[in-house]
GUKEZA-137706 format. One record per residue: residue number from 1; y, x, z of N, C-alpha, C in turn. Coordinates in nm, 3 decimals. Example, Ala and Ser with C-alpha at 12.3 -4.5 7.8 and 13.67 -1.06 7.14 Angstrom:
GUKEZA-137706
REC  pos   nnorth    neast      nup  canorth   caeast     caup   cnorth    ceast      cup
REC    1   -0.569    1.319    0.780   -0.450    1.230    0.780   -0.330    1.320    0.780
REC    2   -0.225    1.285    0.708   -0.106    1.367    0.714    0.003    1.290    0.787
***
This chain:
GUKEZA-137706
REC  pos   nnorth    neast      nup  canorth   caeast     caup   cnorth    ceast      cup
REC    1   -0.109    0.059   -0.010    0.023   -0.009    0.005    0.107    0.059    0.016
REC    2    0.209    0.043   -0.099    0.334    0.135   -0.124    0.430    0.079   -0.104
REC    3    0.545    0.111   -0.033    0.640    0.028    0.046    0.806    0.099    0.026
REC    4    0.846    0.075   -0.094    0.988    0.124   -0.124    1.086    0.111    0.004
REC    5    1.141    0.195    0.021    1.262    0.196    0.145    1.443    0.237    0.046
REC    6    1.489    0.152    0.035    1.614    0.153   -0.038    1.703    0.222    0.072
REC    7    1.762    0.348    0.054    1.920    0.418    0.130    2.007    0.439    0.044
REC    8    2.105    0.354    0.128    2.265    0.347    0.068    2.341    0.490    0.136
REC    9    2.243    0.571    0.152    2.308    0.708    0.214    2.296    0.757    0.330
REC   10    2.363    0.826    0.424    2.306    0.823    0.597    2.436    0.818    0.674
REC   11    2.419    0.752    0.722    2.548    0.722    0.846    2.563    0.570    0.842
REC   12    2.574    0.506    0.951    2.591    0.379    0.974    2.720    0.312    0.875
REC   13    2.831    0.414    0.914    2.976    0.402    0.867    2.980    0.373    0.704
REC   14    2.882    0.472    0.679    2.945    0.501    0.480    2.818    0.451    0.430
REC   15    2.718    0.486    0.474    2.563    0.479    0.408    2.451    0.377    0.488
REC   16    2.371    0.400    0.533    2.230    0.350    0.572    2.273    0.408    0.733
REC   17    2.202    0.283    0.779    2.191    0.269    0.945    2.073    0.359    0.977
REC   18    2.063    0.502    1.038    2.018    0.614    1.016    1.889    0.525    1.118
REC   19    1.940    0.484    1.255    1.817    0.432    1.326    1.730    0.353    1.254
REC   20    1.792    0.238    1.190    1.722    0.142    1.135    1.608    0.216    1.035
REC   21    1.695    0.278    0.947    1.594    0.351    0.832    1.467    0.438    0.887
REC   22    1.517    0.501    1.001    1.375    0.616    1.060    1.276    0.477    1.126
REC   23    1.360    0.369    1.210    1.250    0.322    1.262    1.157    0.212    1.160
REC   24    1.224    0.166    1.047    1.121    0.128    0.921    1.040    0.224    0.862
REC   25    1.064    0.348    0.874    0.973    0.467    0.796    0.858    0.454    0.917
REC   26    0.928    0.460    1.037    0.816    0.460    1.104    0.697    0.361    1.138
REC   27    0.749    0.223    1.115    0.659    0.105    1.121    0.595    0.058    1.018
REC   28    0.645    0.144    0.858    0.535    0.169    0.728    0.411    0.267    0.783
REC   29    0.469    0.309    0.827    0.349    0.447    0.894    0.259    0.401    0.940
REC   30    0.277    0.288    1.088    0.219    0.214    1.153    0.115    0.144    1.111
REC   31    0.140    0.066    0.997    0.071   -0.035    0.917    0.001    0.005    0.859
REC   32   -0.026    0.159    0.850   -0.138    0.204    0.738   -0.076    0.209    0.627
REC   33    0.065    0.181    0.550    0.121    0.187    0.475    0.199    0.288    0.417
REC   34    0.220    0.351    0.282    0.328    0.478    0.261    0.465    0.410    0.214
REC   35    0.542    0.485    0.249    0.684    0.475    0.250    0.726    0.558    0.106
REC   36    0.801    0.473    0.035    0.866    0.547   -0.096    0.988    0.541   -0.038
REC   37    1.126    0.623   -0.065    1.217    0.623   -0.044    1.328    0.688   -0.140
REC   38    1.421    0.564   -0.181    1.456    0.549   -0.310    1.592    0.565   -0.254
REC   39    1.666    0.624   -0.361    1.834    0.621   -0.347    1.910    0.616   -0.438
REC   40    2.019    0.595   -0.455    2.098    0.621   -0.614    2.185    0.722   -0.647
REC   41    2.142    0.799   -0.722    2.215    0.940   -0.774    2.350    0.878   -0.828
REC   42    2.490    0.884   -0.740    2.575    0.835   -0.770    2.641    0.857   -0.633
REC   43    2.777    0.864   -0.670    2.895    0.917   -0.502    2.910    0.740   -0.407
REC   44    2.889    0.799   -0.268    2.929    0.654   -0.196    3.048    0.617   -0.216
REC   45    3.114    0.493   -0.151    3.252    0.455   -0.190    3.316    0.543   -0.106
REC   46    3.283    0.605   -0.008    3.397    0.725    0.077    3.272    0.756    0.167
REC   47    3.387    0.881    0.271    3.287    0.957    0.355    3.390    0.897    0.493
REC   48    3.306    0.851    0.594    3.354    0.821    0.732    3.300    0.960    0.841
REC   49    3.403    0.990    0.884    3.381    1.092    1.023    3.310    0.965    1.135
REC   50    3.231    0.986    1.143    3.128    0.924    1.255    3.200    0.931    1.387
REC   51    3.225    1.023    1.412    3.299    1.052    1.579    3.430    0.981    1.594
REC   52    3.525    0.980    1.483    3.666    0.897    1.481    3.664    0.754    1.423
REC   53    3.582    0.794    1.294    3.593    0.636    1.231    3.699    0.683    1.125
REC   54    3.720    0.803    1.119    3.861    0.817    0.987    3.819    0.847    0.881
REC   55    3.852    0.791    0.728    3.803    0.822    0.651    3.853    1.006    0.586
REC   56    3.743    1.053    0.540    3.754    1.209    0.522    3.755    1.246    0.338
REC   57    3.821    1.312    0.365    3.876    1.347    0.214    3.778    1.394    0.141
REC   58    3.677    1.370    0.081    3.556    1.435    0.035    3.437    1.317   -0.004
REC   59    3.343    1.366   -0.152    3.271    1.302   -0.178    3.135    1.337   -0.135
REC   60    3.054    1.244   -0.121    2.905    1.255   -0.108    2.861    1.179   -0.220
REC   61    2.694    1.193   -0.225    2.604    1.164   -0.350    2.531    1.095   -0.263
REC   62    2.527    0.960   -0.266    2.383    0.895   -0.192    2.253    0.915   -0.210
REC   63    2.212    0.958   -0.307    2.100    1.032   -0.311    2.050    1.101   -0.265
REC   64    2.153    1.228   -0.238    2.159    1.359   -0.150    2.182    1.373    0.011
REC   65    2.269    1.253    0.027    2.227    1.205    0.179    2.157    1.127    0.230
REC   66    2.091    1.093    0.143    1.986    1.004    0.187    1.875    1.085    0.213
REC   67    1.885    1.183    0.096    1.737    1.287    0.135    1.721    1.332    0.236
REC   68    1.858    1.381    0.344    1.833    1.414    0.475    1.719    1.333    0.543
REC   69    1.721    1.175    0.534    1.655    1.094    0.567    1.508    1.083    0.558
REC   70    1.492    1.086    0.424    1.387    1.106    0.376    1.290    1.272    0.390
REC   71    1.354    1.345    0.428    1.315    1.491    0.444    1.310    1.547    0.257
REC   72    1.369    1.500    0.227    1.357    1.550    0.063    1.273    1.449   -0.028
REC   73    1.197    1.414    0.012    1.083    1.294   -0.025    1.170    1.165   -0.075
REC   74    1.225    1.169   -0.231    1.304    1.050   -0.234    1.317    1.063   -0.383
REC   75    1.313    0.890   -0.416    1.305    0.889   -0.549    1.426    0.834   -0.608
REC   76    1.495    0.871   -0.757    1.614    0.793   -0.799    1.584    0.644   -0.845
REC   77    1.665    0.568   -0.807    1.653    0.419   -0.836    1.604    0.389   -0.994
REC   78    1.649    0.462   -1.032    1.640    0.493   -1.234    1.501    0.506   -1.230
REC   79    1.476    0.588   -1.163    1.284    0.579   -1.193    1.178    0.512   -1.104
REC   80    1.238    0.400   -1.063    1.120    0.301   -0.960    1.152    0.132   -1.058
REC   81    1.032    0.115   -1.072    0.999   -0.009   -1.135    0.917   -0.097   -1.025
REC   82    0.884   -0.242   -1.022    0.791   -0.291   -0.892    0.634   -0.248   -0.972
REC   83    0.635   -0.180   -1.059    0.495   -0.173   -1.052    0.481   -0.014   -0.979
REC   84    0.566    0.048   -0.937    0.549    0.115   -0.848    0.551    0.125   -0.689
REC   85    0.550    0.011   -0.671    0.568   -0.043   -0.525    0.495   -0.168   -0.540
REC   86    0.464   -0.210   -0.421    0.391   -0.359   -0.383    0.531   -0.422   -0.252
REC   87    0.633   -0.342   -0.215    0.685   -0.436   -0.141    0.832   -0.350   -0.132
REC   88    0.933   -0.372   -0.039    1.101   -0.346   -0.081    1.148   -0.352    0.085
REC   89    1.212   -0.231    0.128    1.281   -0.299    0.243    1.405   -0.212    0.219
REC   90    1.534   -0.322    0.252    1.664   -0.229    0.262    1.698   -0.215    0.417
REC   91    1.726   -0.111    0.461    1.771   -0.094    0.567    1.920   -0.132    0.599
REC   92    1.971   -0.160    0.729    2.116   -0.211    0.676    2.230   -0.114    0.709
REC   93    2.334   -0.119    0.760    2.455   -0.019    0.734    2.555   -0.018    0.684
REC   94    2.659    0.012    0.649    2.784   -0.030    0.567    2.759    0.017    0.419
REC   95    2.644    0.079    0.431    2.630    0.098    0.293    2.607   -0.004    0.202
REC   96    2.509   -0.090    0.236    2.517   -0.226    0.174    2.630   -0.301    0.124
REC   97    2.699   -0.270    0.224    2.856   -0.376    0.198    2.949   -0.242    0.126
REC   98    2.948   -0.137    0.076    3.041   -0.051    0.051    2.975    0.040   -0.078
REC   99    2.856    0.066   -0.073    2.822    0.134   -0.184    2.698    0.033   -0.296
REC  100    2.616   -0.051   -0.227    2.507   -0.145   -0.311    2.567   -0.240   -0.361
REC  101    2.690   -0.314   -0.260    2.787   -0.420   -0.305    2.935   -0.371   -0.217
REC  102    3.007   -0.491   -0.307    3.142   -0.417   -0.234    3.216   -0.554   -0.149
REC  103    3.115   -0.599   -0.086    3.126   -0.730    0.022    3.235   -0.654    0.102
REC  104    3.228   -0.534    0.149    3.331   -0.524    0.283    3.467   -0.511    0.241
REC  105    3.488   -0.493    0.133    3.627   -0.494    0.082    3.667   -0.614   -0.031
REC  106    3.576   -0.707   -0.097    3.632   -0.827   -0.182    3.510   -0.955   -0.100
REC  107    3.454   -0.951   -0.007    3.387   -1.045    0.061    3.261   -1.112   -0.076
REC  108    3.202   -1.237   -0.019    3.125   -1.255   -0.141    3.151   -1.262   -0.262
REC  109    3.236   -1.245   -0.298    3.316   -1.243   -0.439    3.294   -1.132   -0.496
REC  110    3.266   -1.015   -0.430    3.299   -0.880   -0.488    3.132   -0.867   -0.568
REC  111    3.137   -0.741   -0.618    3.019   -0.705   -0.763    2.883   -0.659   -0.635
REC  112    2.806   -0.632   -0.726    2.659   -0.560   -0.669    2.647   -0.434   -0.804
REC  113    2.582   -0.349   -0.694    2.579   -0.231   -0.833    2.445   -0.287   -0.912
REC  114    2.465   -0.288   -1.036    2.372   -0.330   -1.107    2.202   -0.311   -1.116
REC  115    2.213   -0.164   -1.112    2.083   -0.071   -1.082    1.983   -0.181   -0.949
REC  116    2.089   -0.166   -0.859    2.006   -0.246   -0.747    1.977   -0.372   -0.767
REC  117    2.101   -0.447   -0.836    2.047   -0.561   -0.859    1.908   -0.616   -0.924
REC  118    1.893   -0.536   -1.094    1.793   -0.526   -1.112    1.659   -0.547   -1.052
REC  119    1.669   -0.410   -0.952    1.524   -0.389   -0.872    1.505   -0.523   -0.799
REC  120    1.572   -0.546   -0.759    1.578   -0.665   -0.638    1.532   -0.780   -0.731
REC  121    1.635   -0.835   -0.863    1.546   -0.953   -0.910    1.409   -0.904   -0.977
REC  122    1.370   -0.797   -1.037    1.261   -0.777   -1.077    1.131   -0.790   -0.971
REC  123    1.157   -0.738   -0.834    1.088   -0.761   -0.759    1.079   -0.931   -0.709
REC  124    1.139   -0.974   -0.735    1.147   -1.118   -0.709    1.084   -1.183   -0.824
REC  125    1.118   -1.135   -0.919    1.001   -1.230   -1.041    0.892   -1.203   -1.079
REC  126    0.815   -1.076   -1.037    0.691   -1.063   -1.018    0.632   -1.096   -0.899
REC  127    0.704   -1.155   -0.803    0.640   -1.187   -0.645    0.631   -1.103   -0.565
REC  128    0.667   -1.003   -0.576    0.682   -0.887   -0.485    0.764   -0.910   -0.326
REC  129    0.727   -0.903   -0.210    0.840   -0.922   -0.117    0.923   -0.829   -0.079
REC  130    1.033   -0.888   -0.045    1.158   -0.821   -0.003    1.128   -0.836    0.123
REC  131    1.192   -0.720    0.248    1.274   -0.741    0.347    1.362   -0.671    0.377
REC  132    1.474   -0.779    0.426    1.638   -0.703    0.432    1.670   -0.702    0.567
REC  133    1.759   -0.591    0.606    1.796   -0.570    0.762    1.895   -0.599    0.820
REC  134    1.940   -0.624    0.894    2.051   -0.622    0.964    2.161   -0.679    0.845
REC  135    2.253   -0.608    0.786    2.345   -0.692    0.707    2.308   -0.655    0.564
REC  136    2.184   -0.653    0.548    2.140   -0.656    0.372    2.106   -0.724    0.374
REC  137    2.073   -0.865    0.405    2.077   -0.994    0.329    2.195   -1.042    0.233
REC  138    2.299   -0.943    0.224    2.433   -0.970    0.179    2.392   -0.940    0.030
REC  139    2.291   -0.804    0.013    2.242   -0.767   -0.092    2.152   -0.857   -0.170
REC  140    2.062   -0.867   -0.107    1.973   -1.002   -0.156    2.040   -1.107   -0.214
REC  141    2.138   -1.154   -0.131    2.239   -1.272   -0.236    2.289   -1.245   -0.305
REC  142    2.378   -1.134   -0.341    2.434   -1.089   -0.432    2.322   -1.057   -0.580
REC  143    2.221   -1.043   -0.552    2.136   -0.984   -0.639    2.068   -1.157   -0.725
REC  144    2.072   -1.229   -0.629    2.008   -1.343   -0.689    2.113   -1.443   -0.672
REC  145    2.250   -1.405   -0.689    2.349   -1.499   -0.706    2.309   -1.578   -0.842
REC  146    2.362   -1.703   -0.847    2.369   -1.771   -1.007    2.229   -1.769   -1.043
REC  147    2.137   -1.721   -0.987    1.974   -1.747   -1.046    1.894   -1.891   -0.998
REC  148    1.805   -1.918   -1.022    1.745   -2.010   -0.955    1.681   -2.023   -0.835
REC  149    1.666   -1.930   -0.776    1.645   -1.887   -0.655    1.693   -1.919   -0.548
REC  150    1.680   -1.982   -0.426    1.735   -2.035   -0.355    1.669   -1.963   -0.196
REC  151    1.709   -1.865   -0.188    1.652   -1.816   -0.101    1.709   -1.840    0.059
REC  152    1.625   -1.824    0.137    1.610   -1.839    0.299    1.672   -1.719    0.384
REC  153    1.811   -1.691    0.429    1.819   -1.568    0.494    1.847   -1.575    0.626
REC  154    1.860   -1.480    0.724    1.916   -1.494    0.819    1.981   -1.375    0.826
REC  155    2.126   -1.355    0.891    2.210   -1.234    0.944    2.219   -1.210    1.103
REC  156    2.155   -1.291    1.150    2.185   -1.310    1.283    2.201   -1.437    1.396
REC  157    2.236   -1.459    1.492    2.341   -1.577    1.523    2.428   -1.553    1.611
REC  158    2.512   -1.685    1.610    2.647   -1.692    1.718    2.589   -1.760    1.843
REC  159    2.478   -1.735    1.877    2.441   -1.779    1.974    2.461   -1.685    2.135
REC  160    2.484   -1.510    2.041    2.434   -1.456    2.149    2.562   -1.299    2.127
REC  161    2.527   -1.227    2.167    2.666   -1.139    2.135    2.669   -1.065    2.042
REC  162    2.733   -1.034    1.930    2.770   -0.964    1.812    2.914   -0.871    1.799
REC  163    2.879   -0.786    1.731    2.990   -0.725    1.727    3.033   -0.766    1.566
REC  164    2.996   -0.862    1.485    3.051   -0.908    1.388    3.066   -1.066    1.359
REC  165    3.126   -1.090    1.306    3.153   -1.223    1.271    3.052   -1.355    1.208
REC  166    2.964   -1.369    1.255    2.803   -1.443    1.191    2.835   -1.529    1.092
REC  167    2.909   -1.583    1.165    2.939   -1.756    1.073    3.037   -1.721    0.949
REC  168    3.121   -1.639    0.967    3.186   -1.589    0.835    3.055   -1.487    0.758
REC  169    2.969   -1.412    0.796    2.846   -1.365    0.706    2.797   -1.513    0.646
REC  170    2.740   -1.560    0.752    2.654   -1.711    0.681    2.717   -1.770    0.601
REC  171    2.846   -1.825    0.630    2.892   -1.897    0.511    2.912   -1.834    0.393
REC  172    2.938   -1.700    0.380    2.922   -1.613    0.256    2.833   -1.595    0.187
REC  173    2.715   -1.605    0.287    2.556   -1.639    0.209    2.552   -1.745    0.129
REC  174    2.594   -1.846    0.238    2.559   -1.979    0.168    2.627   -2.048    0.080
REC  175    2.809   -1.956    0.044    2.870   -1.928   -0.099    2.774   -1.879   -0.195
REC  176    2.668   -1.795   -0.206    2.635   -1.734   -0.319    2.477   -1.825   -0.342
REC  177    2.473   -1.931   -0.290    2.342   -1.994   -0.287    2.234   -1.998   -0.187
REC  178    2.224   -1.893   -0.096    2.140   -1.881    0.003    2.140   -2.020    0.106
REC  179    2.050   -2.027    0.178    2.066   -2.110    0.294    2.036   -2.016    0.411
REC  180    2.077   -2.062    0.514    2.097   -1.963    0.647    2.062   -2.025    0.763
REC  181    1.971   -1.931    0.826    1.957   -1.988    0.957    1.975   -1.854    1.090
REC  182    1.985   -1.915    1.173    2.050   -1.836    1.335    1.921   -1.788    1.394
REC  183    1.899   -1.709    1.394    1.799   -1.613    1.488    1.849   -1.497    1.570
REC  184    1.767   -1.462    1.680    1.801   -1.367    1.788    1.725   -1.269    1.739
REC  185    1.755   -1.133    1.810    1.764   -1.007    1.799    1.555   -1.000    1.802
REC  186    1.516   -1.074    1.858    1.365   -1.087    1.869    1.325   -1.177    1.810
REC  187    1.378   -1.239    1.692    1.339   -1.321    1.585    1.391   -1.263    1.420
REC  188    1.242   -1.325    1.333    1.275   -1.302    1.176    1.268   -1.412    1.122
REC  189    1.347   -1.422    1.030    1.337   -1.516    0.921    1.199   -1.475    0.805
REC  190    1.147   -1.558    0.746    0.994   -1.562    0.666    1.051   -1.641    0.552
REC  191    1.100   -1.633    0.437    1.115   -1.718    0.341    0.967   -1.705    0.277
REC  192    0.889   -1.821    0.293    0.715   -1.822    0.221    0.729   -1.811    0.069
REC  193    0.853   -1.923    0.026    0.859   -1.960   -0.092    0.910   -1.829   -0.175
REC  194    0.998   -1.750   -0.168    1.042   -1.652   -0.235    1.029   -1.502   -0.128
REC  195    0.896   -1.497   -0.063    0.843   -1.369   -0.008    0.981   -1.275    0.042
REC  196    1.071   -1.355    0.104    1.175   -1.243    0.134    1.165   -1.282    0.296
REC  197    1.165   -1.157    0.354    1.209   -1.148    0.509    1.355   -1.096    0.556
REC  198    1.385   -1.162    0.644    1.541   -1.095    0.693    1.522   -1.049    0.845
REC  199    1.582   -0.977    0.897    1.567   -0.962    1.056    1.715   -0.888    1.107
REC  200    1.759   -0.953    1.184    1.927   -0.937    1.225    1.961   -0.782    1.290
REC  201    1.856   -0.748    1.342    1.875   -0.593    1.380    2.017   -0.572    1.453
REC  202    2.078   -0.470    1.387    2.209   -0.393    1.451    2.322   -0.511    1.477
REC  203    2.282   -0.638    1.384    2.430   -0.737    1.357    2.432   -0.814    1.482
REC  204    2.319   -0.798    1.575    2.348   -0.809    1.691    2.361   -0.725    1.817
REC  205    2.442   -0.716    1.931    2.432   -0.679    2.038    2.283   -0.630    2.117
REC  206    2.264   -0.506    2.032    2.122   -0.460    2.112    2.096   -0.305    2.105
REC  207    1.960   -0.316    2.176    1.905   -0.153    2.248    1.829   -0.093    2.121
REC  208    1.813   -0.001    2.085    1.753    0.054    2.000    1.586    0.011    2.024
REC  209    1.534   -0.004    2.130    1.403   -0.069    2.170    1.412   -0.231    2.115
REC  210    1.506   -0.264    2.100    1.499   -0.422    2.077    1.521   -0.396    1.949
REC  211    1.552   -0.309    1.841    1.543   -0.286    1.712    1.438   -0.252    1.642
REC  212    1.395   -0.188    1.752    1.292   -0.138    1.681    1.130   -0.236    1.665
REC  213    1.122   -0.325    1.785    1.070   -0.484    1.773    1.121   -0.563    1.626
REC  214    1.209   -0.558    1.658    1.275   -0.636    1.521    1.221   -0.588    1.404
REC  215    1.220   -0.472    1.380    1.190   -0.413    1.223    1.044   -0.389    1.218
REC  216    0.933   -0.412    1.340    0.817   -0.396    1.327    0.743   -0.545    1.288
REC  217    0.839   -0.632    1.370    0.791   -0.769    1.342    0.819   -0.784    1.202
REC  218    0.922   -0.763    1.137    0.934   -0.771    0.978    0.888   -0.716    0.885
REC  219    0.825   -0.559    0.917    0.722   -0.472    0.838    0.582   -0.563    0.887
REC  220    0.582   -0.587    0.978    0.435   -0.664    0.987    0.446   -0.770    0.914
REC  221    0.549   -0.840    0.934    0.538   -0.985    0.816    0.527   -0.965    0.666
REC  222    0.600   -0.826    0.627    0.582   -0.831    0.489    0.468   -0.731    0.430
REC  223    0.382   -0.683    0.532    0.246   -0.666    0.492    0.148   -0.766    0.526
REC  224    0.151   -0.858    0.604    0.092   -1.010    0.573    0.100   -1.053    0.436
REC  225    0.224   -1.064    0.390    0.256   -1.143    0.238    0.180   -1.063    0.118
REC  226    0.135   -0.912    0.178    0.122   -0.831    0.064   -0.021   -0.898    0.072
REC  227   -0.124   -0.875    0.202   -0.210   -0.869    0.188   -0.278   -1.048    0.168
***
């Protein structure tokens, strides 16, 4: 079983959420599957100093940055088709809203990288499952915008503490044609019809242990769909 892990860089504020990415790789190994790390060979939107939160005057390549997490074992998205993997996982981080899409700047009306869209649409079309963690349901929703696929997604809940406006995100997803549900950090959403799994992760105020369990639950659900 080969599970693709799509990485938007390296670092929560300008790329992939590192803890979510590593915990995803761990959970994939734990279920007896092989992770196939995937990145985009192009510059990320910008570079953020993770100590101060300030933008830095430099450029970084998403594939090169993601290779830090993958220990160098990573594929360019241009080389990957659904035939190469049995499922796809998209961990969170601001890279999903800045690099894969422009949601961080333009909201749900923003754009999505065509290569990311193509992989997601092709995976759905051939019936292979996708798991989107944390903020990454926005990537799935943008990819499926305007299609006949009406996905059911979660991005967290407004009934527990969150550093983000869960209602605003949910309304944004719904404006793109998805339906949404409110889920706590110990819950996931499983859209059985479209084979899409979503998990709140760090969209909620959560400990690394809670996020680890949330990701493990999502990866186990992904395995069950594949099998």
